[in-house]
A tleap script that builds the chain and sets N, CA, C and O, in Angstrom:
source leaprc.protein.ff14SB
mol = sequence {
  NMET PHE LYS GLU THR GLN LEU HIE GLN GLU
  PHE MET ASP LEU GLU GLN HIE MET ARG LEU
  LEU ASP ARG LYS LEU ALA ASP ALA GLN HIE
  ARG ILE ARG HIE GLY SER SER ALA GLU PHE
  ILE GLU LYS ALA ARG GLN ASP GLU LYS GLN
  LEU LEU SER GLU LEU ASP ARG LEU MET THR
  ARG MET ARG ALA ILE GLU GLY GLN LEU LEU
  LEU LEU GLN LYS SER ALA THR ARG CHIE
}
set mol.1.N position { 0.812 -1.197 0.000 }
set mol.1.CA position { 0.000 0.000 0.000 }
set mol.1.C position { 0.855 1.261 0.000 }
set mol.1.O position { 0.487 2.262 -0.615 }
set mol.2.N position { 2.000 1.217 0.689 }
set mol.2.CA position { 2.891 2.373 0.744 }
set mol.2.C position { 3.360 2.768 -0.652 }
set mol.2.O position { 3.397 3.950 -0.995 }
set mol.3.N position { 3.720 1.759 -1.457 }
set mol.3.CA position { 4.173 2.003 -2.833 }
set mol.3.C position { 3.066 2.685 -3.637 }
set mol.3.O position { 3.325 3.626 -4.388 }
set mol.4.N position { 1.847 2.210 -3.477 }
set mol.4.CA position { 0.712 2.789 -4.201 }
set mol.4.C position { 0.494 4.251 -3.797 }
set mol.4.O position { 0.226 5.100 -4.646 }
set mol.5.N position { 0.609 4.532 -2.520 }
set mol.5.CA position { 0.455 5.902 -2.025 }
set mol.5.C position { 1.535 6.808 -2.615 }
set mol.5.O position { 1.254 7.933 -3.029 }
set mol.6.N position { 2.766 6.313 -2.650 }
set mol.6.CA position { 3.865 7.089 -3.237 }
set mol.6.C position { 3.601 7.374 -4.708 }
set mol.6.O position { 3.815 8.492 -5.178 }
set mol.7.N position { 3.139 6.370 -5.428 }
set mol.7.CA position { 2.867 6.543 -6.858 }
set mol.7.C position { 1.738 7.548 -7.083 }
set mol.7.O position { 1.818 8.382 -7.986 }
set mol.8.N position { 0.702 7.471 -6.275 }
set mol.8.CA position { -0.394 8.443 -6.395 }
set mol.8.C position { 0.107 9.863 -6.137 }
set mol.8.O position { -0.267 10.795 -6.849 }
set mol.9.N position { 0.942 10.024 -5.131 }
set mol.9.CA position { 1.475 11.348 -4.820 }
set mol.9.C position { 2.357 11.863 -5.949 }
set mol.9.O position { 2.257 13.025 -6.342 }
set mol.10.N position { 3.214 11.003 -6.465 }
set mol.10.CA position { 4.075 11.416 -7.580 }
set mol.10.C position { 3.225 11.806 -8.783 }
set mol.10.O position { 3.521 12.790 -9.461 }
set mol.11.N position { 2.171 11.040 -9.051 }
set mol.11.CA position { 1.296 11.341 -10.180 }
set mol.11.C position { 0.630 12.713 -9.992 }
set mol.11.O position { 0.552 13.500 -10.935 }
set mol.12.N position { 0.158 12.991 -8.789 }
set mol.12.CA position { -0.479 14.291 -8.526 }
set mol.12.C position { 0.528 15.427 -8.676 }
set mol.12.O position { 0.195 16.488 -9.204 }
set mol.13.N position { 1.753 15.208 -8.215 }
set mol.13.CA position { 2.805 16.218 -8.380 }
set mol.13.C position { 3.093 16.461 -9.860 }
set mol.13.O position { 3.269 17.603 -10.285 }
set mol.14.N position { 3.140 15.390 -10.635 }
set mol.14.CA position { 3.393 15.520 -12.069 }
set mol.14.C position { 2.240 16.236 -12.771 }
set mol.14.O position { 2.468 17.027 -13.687 }
set mol.15.N position { 1.013 15.967 -12.349 }
set mol.15.CA position { -0.136 16.673 -12.935 }
set mol.15.C position { -0.030 18.171 -12.685 }
set mol.15.O position { -0.305 18.976 -13.576 }
set mol.16.N position { 0.364 18.540 -11.484 }
set mol.16.CA position { 0.524 19.957 -11.160 }
set mol.16.C position { 1.627 20.579 -12.019 }
set mol.16.O position { 1.467 21.684 -12.537 }
set mol.17.N position { 2.726 19.876 -12.163 }
set mol.17.CA position { 3.834 20.370 -12.996 }
set mol.17.C position { 3.394 20.471 -14.459 }
set mol.17.O position { 3.790 21.400 -15.163 }
set mol.18.N position { 2.576 19.520 -14.918 }
set mol.18.CA position { 2.085 19.552 -16.294 }
set mol.18.C position { 1.231 20.802 -16.539 }
set mol.18.O position { 1.327 21.418 -17.600 }
set mol.19.N position { 0.404 21.174 -15.571 }
set mol.19.CA position { -0.402 22.394 -15.722 }
set mol.19.C position { 0.488 23.624 -15.855 }
set mol.19.O position { 0.201 24.520 -16.648 }
set mol.20.N position { 1.566 23.666 -15.078 }
set mol.20.CA position { 2.511 24.774 -15.177 }
set mol.20.C position { 3.176 24.791 -16.559 }
set mol.20.O position { 3.292 25.845 -17.183 }
set mol.21.N position { 3.607 23.631 -17.026 }
set mol.21.CA position { 4.220 23.551 -18.356 }
set mol.21.C position { 3.234 23.971 -19.442 }
set mol.21.O position { 3.616 24.645 -20.399 }
set mol.22.N position { 1.983 23.584 -19.302 }
set mol.22.CA position { 0.961 23.981 -20.275 }
set mol.22.C position { 0.833 25.499 -20.352 }
set mol.22.O position { 0.722 26.068 -21.438 }
set mol.23.N position { 0.849 26.147 -19.193 }
set mol.23.CA position { 0.764 27.615 -19.184 }
set mol.23.C position { 1.989 28.242 -19.839 }
set mol.23.O position { 1.873 29.193 -20.612 }
set mol.24.N position { 3.170 27.698 -19.522 }
set mol.24.CA position { 4.401 28.222 -20.126 }
set mol.24.C position { 4.405 27.990 -21.634 }
set mol.24.O position { 4.854 28.844 -22.398 }
set mol.25.N position { 3.910 26.843 -22.053 }
set mol.25.CA position { 3.848 26.530 -23.478 }
set mol.25.C position { 2.894 27.484 -24.194 }
set mol.25.O position { 3.208 27.974 -25.279 }
set mol.26.N position { 1.756 27.745 -23.606 }
set mol.26.CA position { 0.802 28.697 -24.196 }
set mol.26.C position { 1.441 30.079 -24.327 }
set mol.26.O position { 1.238 30.772 -25.325 }
set mol.27.N position { 2.208 30.471 -23.321 }
set mol.27.CA position { 2.891 31.763 -23.378 }
set mol.27.C position { 3.912 31.785 -24.512 }
set mol.27.O position { 3.983 32.759 -25.261 }
set mol.28.N position { 4.701 30.722 -24.644 }
set mol.28.CA position { 5.700 30.666 -25.717 }
set mol.28.C position { 5.020 30.723 -27.083 }
set mol.28.O position { 5.501 31.409 -27.985 }
set mol.29.N position { 3.914 30.013 -27.242 }
set mol.29.CA position { 3.198 30.027 -28.518 }
set mol.29.C position { 2.601 31.404 -28.803 }
set mol.29.O position { 2.564 31.843 -29.952 }
set mol.30.N position { 2.142 32.072 -27.769 }
set mol.30.CA position { 1.634 33.438 -27.932 }
set mol.30.C position { 2.761 34.363 -28.395 }
set mol.30.O position { 2.565 35.201 -29.276 }
set mol.31.N position { 3.952 34.203 -27.788 }
set mol.31.CA position { 5.097 35.032 -28.186 }
set mol.31.C position { 5.527 34.739 -29.610 }
set mol.31.O position { 5.985 35.642 -30.311 }
set mol.32.N position { 5.390 33.490 -30.057 }
set mol.32.CA position { 5.740 33.142 -31.440 }
set mol.32.C position { 4.797 33.860 -32.403 }
set mol.32.O position { 5.235 34.447 -33.393 }
set mol.33.N position { 3.507 33.808 -32.106 }
set mol.33.CA position { 2.504 34.416 -32.997 }
set mol.33.C position { 2.555 35.943 -33.003 }
set mol.33.O position { 2.303 36.577 -34.027 }
set mol.34.N position { 2.883 36.524 -31.852 }
set mol.34.CA position { 2.761 37.973 -31.727 }
set mol.34.C position { 4.082 38.663 -31.426 }
set mol.34.O position { 4.103 39.790 -30.932 }
set mol.35.N position { 5.184 37.983 -31.725 }
set mol.35.CA position { 6.497 38.552 -31.446 }
set mol.35.C position { 6.783 39.788 -32.278 }
set mol.35.O position { 6.324 39.922 -33.412 }
set mol.36.N position { 7.549 40.682 -31.686 }
set mol.36.CA position { 7.831 41.953 -32.357 }
set mol.36.C position { 9.145 41.949 -33.132 }
set mol.36.O position { 9.413 42.862 -33.913 }
set mol.37.N position { 9.963 40.923 -32.917 }
set mol.37.CA position { 11.233 40.864 -33.644 }
set mol.37.C position { 11.588 39.406 -33.918 }
set mol.37.O position { 11.098 38.489 -33.259 }
set mol.38.N position { 12.451 39.224 -34.907 }
set mol.38.CA position { 12.880 37.870 -35.274 }
set mol.38.C position { 13.608 37.198 -34.101 }
set mol.38.O position { 13.440 36.000 -33.872 }
set mol.39.N position { 14.406 37.959 -33.368 }
set mol.39.CA position { 15.123 37.408 -32.216 }
set mol.39.C position { 14.155 36.966 -31.121 }
set mol.39.O position { 14.327 35.903 -30.525 }
set mol.40.N position { 13.151 37.777 -30.864 }
set mol.40.CA position { 12.146 37.477 -29.850 }
set mol.40.C position { 11.383 36.203 -30.219 }
set mol.40.O position { 11.135 35.348 -29.369 }
set mol.41.N position { 11.021 36.091 -31.482 }
set mol.41.CA position { 10.281 34.922 -31.960 }
set mol.41.C position { 11.155 33.675 -31.910 }
set mol.41.O position { 10.680 32.602 -31.537 }
set mol.42.N position { 12.414 33.803 -32.278 }
set mol.42.CA position { 13.328 32.657 -32.229 }
set mol.42.C position { 13.520 32.170 -30.793 }
set mol.42.O position { 13.551 30.964 -30.547 }
set mol.43.N position { 13.646 33.088 -29.857 }
set mol.43.CA position { 13.764 32.706 -28.445 }
set mol.43.C position { 12.501 31.970 -27.996 }
set mol.43.O position { 12.588 30.975 -27.276 }
set mol.44.N position { 11.350 32.444 -28.410 }
set mol.44.CA position { 10.086 31.792 -28.063 }
set mol.44.C position { 10.023 30.393 -28.675 }
set mol.44.O position { 9.525 29.463 -28.040 }
set mol.45.N position { 10.519 30.236 -29.893 }
set mol.45.CA position { 10.546 28.909 -30.536 }
set mol.45.C position { 11.458 27.947 -29.773 }
set mol.45.O position { 11.125 26.775 -29.593 }
set mol.46.N position { 12.598 28.446 -29.331 }
set mol.46.CA position { 13.506 27.621 -28.532 }
set mol.46.C position { 12.853 27.221 -27.211 }
set mol.46.O position { 12.964 26.077 -26.770 }
set mol.47.N position { 12.168 28.184 -26.587 }
set mol.47.CA position { 11.446 27.890 -25.343 }
set mol.47.C position { 10.385 26.827 -25.580 }
set mol.47.O position { 10.238 25.896 -24.787 }
set mol.48.N position { 9.642 26.969 -26.680 }
set mol.48.CA position { 8.593 26.010 -27.014 }
set mol.48.C position { 9.178 24.605 -27.192 }
set mol.48.O position { 8.632 23.627 -26.682 }
set mol.49.N position { 10.273 24.520 -27.908 }
set mol.49.CA position { 10.914 23.224 -28.146 }
set mol.49.C position { 11.347 22.580 -26.831 }
set mol.49.O position { 11.130 21.386 -26.623 }
set mol.50.N position { 11.956 23.364 -25.946 }
set mol.50.CA position { 12.407 22.846 -24.652 }
set mol.50.C position { 11.215 22.410 -23.807 }
set mol.50.O position { 11.260 21.365 -23.157 }
set mol.51.N position { 10.155 23.202 -23.815 }
set mol.51.CA position { 8.964 22.879 -23.017 }
set mol.51.C position { 8.280 21.616 -23.542 }
set mol.51.O position { 7.820 20.789 -22.754 }
set mol.52.N position { 8.211 21.464 -24.849 }
set mol.52.CA position { 7.597 20.260 -25.418 }
set mol.52.C position { 8.396 19.013 -25.060 }
set mol.52.O position { 7.825 17.956 -24.790 }
set mol.53.N position { 9.705 19.142 -25.058 }
set mol.53.CA position { 10.560 18.018 -24.672 }
set mol.53.C position { 10.328 17.645 -23.209 }
set mol.53.O position { 10.209 16.468 -22.869 }
set mol.54.N position { 10.267 18.653 -22.355 }
set mol.54.CA position { 10.028 18.405 -20.936 }
set mol.54.C position { 8.634 17.807 -20.716 }
set mol.54.O position { 8.463 16.903 -19.898 }
set mol.55.N position { 7.654 18.310 -21.442 }
set mol.55.CA position { 6.288 17.794 -21.336 }
set mol.55.C position { 6.216 16.341 -21.798 }
set mol.55.O position { 5.493 15.537 -21.210 }
set mol.56.N position { 6.954 16.008 -22.833 }
set mol.56.CA position { 6.991 14.627 -23.323 }
set mol.56.C position { 7.554 13.684 -22.256 }
set mol.56.O position { 6.992 12.616 -22.010 }
set mol.57.N position { 8.652 14.075 -21.629 }
set mol.57.CA position { 9.244 13.251 -20.565 }
set mol.57.C position { 8.284 13.104 -19.391 }
set mol.57.O position { 8.129 12.015 -18.837 }
set mol.58.N position { 7.647 14.199 -19.018 }
set mol.58.CA position { 6.715 14.171 -17.907 }
set mol.58.C position { 5.538 13.241 -18.197 }
set mol.58.O position { 5.145 12.448 -17.341 }
set mol.59.N position { 4.984 13.335 -19.387 }
set mol.59.CA position { 3.831 12.499 -19.737 }
set mol.59.C position { 4.231 11.021 -19.848 }
set mol.59.O position { 3.437 10.138 -19.527 }
set mol.60.N position { 5.440 10.759 -20.294 }
set mol.60.CA position { 5.928 9.377 -20.342 }
set mol.60.C position { 6.007 8.808 -18.931 }
set mol.60.O position { 5.621 7.662 -18.702 }
set mol.61.N position { 6.502 9.598 -17.987 }
set mol.61.CA position { 6.565 9.145 -16.594 }
set mol.61.C position { 5.158 8.937 -16.035 }
set mol.61.O position { 4.924 7.983 -15.293 }
set mol.62.N position { 4.234 9.809 -16.378 }
set mol.62.CA position { 2.861 9.664 -15.898 }
set mol.62.C position { 2.247 8.355 -16.402 }
set mol.62.O position { 1.559 7.661 -15.653 }
set mol.63.N position { 2.496 8.018 -17.675 }
set mol.63.CA position { 1.968 6.757 -18.216 }
set mol.63.C position { 2.596 5.568 -17.506 }
set mol.63.O position { 1.927 4.564 -17.259 }
set mol.64.N position { 3.883 5.679 -17.177 }
set mol.64.CA position { 4.557 4.589 -16.457 }
set mol.64.C position { 3.947 4.406 -15.070 }
set mol.64.O position { 3.737 3.278 -14.624 }
set mol.65.N position { 3.666 5.499 -14.400 }
set mol.65.CA position { 3.038 5.413 -13.079 }
set mol.65.C position { 1.655 4.787 -13.192 }
set mol.65.O position { 1.286 3.941 -12.377 }
set mol.66.N position { 0.894 5.196 -14.193 }
set mol.66.CA position { -0.433 4.600 -14.396 }
set mol.66.C position { -0.314 3.087 -14.585 }
set mol.66.O position { -1.112 2.326 -14.037 }
set mol.67.N position { 0.666 2.659 -15.346 }
set mol.67.CA position { 0.879 1.235 -15.567 }
set mol.67.C position { 1.223 0.513 -14.275 }
set mol.67.O position { 0.708 -0.572 -14.007 }
set mol.68.N position { 2.098 1.119 -13.470 }
set mol.68.CA position { 2.465 0.514 -12.192 }
set mol.68.C position { 1.257 0.417 -11.264 }
set mol.68.O position { 1.073 -0.591 -10.582 }
set mol.69.N position { 0.441 1.462 -11.242 }
set mol.69.CA position { -0.755 1.444 -10.389 }
set mol.69.C position { -1.735 0.364 -10.844 }
set mol.69.O position { -2.341 -0.321 -10.020 }
set mol.70.N position { -1.884 0.219 -12.150 }
set mol.70.CA position { -2.767 -0.835 -12.656 }
set mol.70.C position { -2.263 -2.217 -12.246 }
set mol.70.O position { -3.047 -3.079 -11.847 }
set mol.71.N position { -0.959 -2.418 -12.347 }
set mol.71.CA position { -0.385 -3.703 -11.937 }
set mol.71.C position { -0.591 -3.957 -10.446 }
set mol.71.O position { -0.909 -5.074 -10.039 }
set mol.72.N position { -0.410 -2.927 -9.644 }
set mol.72.CA position { -0.625 -3.077 -8.205 }
set mol.72.C position { -2.085 -3.415 -7.898 }
set mol.72.O position { -2.367 -4.274 -7.063 }
set mol.73.N position { -2.996 -2.744 -8.570 }
set mol.73.CA position { -4.425 -3.010 -8.354 }
set mol.73.C position { -4.796 -4.409 -8.817 }
set mol.73.O position { -5.585 -5.103 -8.176 }
set mol.74.N position { -4.219 -4.808 -9.932 }
set mol.74.CA position { -4.497 -6.133 -10.456 }
set mol.74.C position { -3.986 -7.221 -9.518 }
set mol.74.O position { -4.670 -8.217 -9.283 }
set mol.75.N position { -2.784 -7.028 -8.986 }
set mol.75.CA position { -2.244 -8.034 -8.071 }
set mol.75.C position { -3.012 -8.043 -6.744 }
set mol.75.O position { -3.126 -9.088 -6.104 }
set mol.76.N position { -3.532 -6.896 -6.332 }
set mol.76.CA position { -4.295 -6.815 -5.074 }
set mol.76.C position { -5.623 -7.554 -5.198 }
set mol.76.O position { -6.111 -8.122 -4.222 }
set mol.77.N position { -6.206 -7.549 -6.389 }
set mol.77.CA position { -7.499 -8.226 -6.565 }
set mol.77.C position { -7.318 -9.742 -6.685 }
set mol.77.O position { -8.274 -10.497 -6.503 }
set mol.78.N position { -6.126 -10.178 -6.982 }
set mol.78.CA position { -5.859 -11.623 -7.103 }
set mol.78.C position { -5.717 -12.303 -5.743 }
set mol.78.O position { -5.932 -13.508 -5.609 }
set mol.79.N position { -5.354 -11.512 -4.744 }
set mol.79.CA position { -5.111 -12.111 -3.415 }
set mol.79.C position { -6.352 -12.178 -2.588 }
set mol.79.O position { -6.313 -12.653 -1.453 }
savepdb mol mol.pdb
quit
């Protein structure tokens, strides 16, 4: 049960971080669309690329946690 609690907490923490990344990503995309200079837009594109990479890693970890939780639930119902 302790492992399951840890996984749930990590998942909730990752969800919170994902919401923050979503806001930052929206800001970067807004700067790309409405940038006032080529340098400003390029910086926003770099930010977007970095944020998408971080979001991809975060979502991959979230899917892994979901899989672990499913396995734990499945093994708990067998006993």
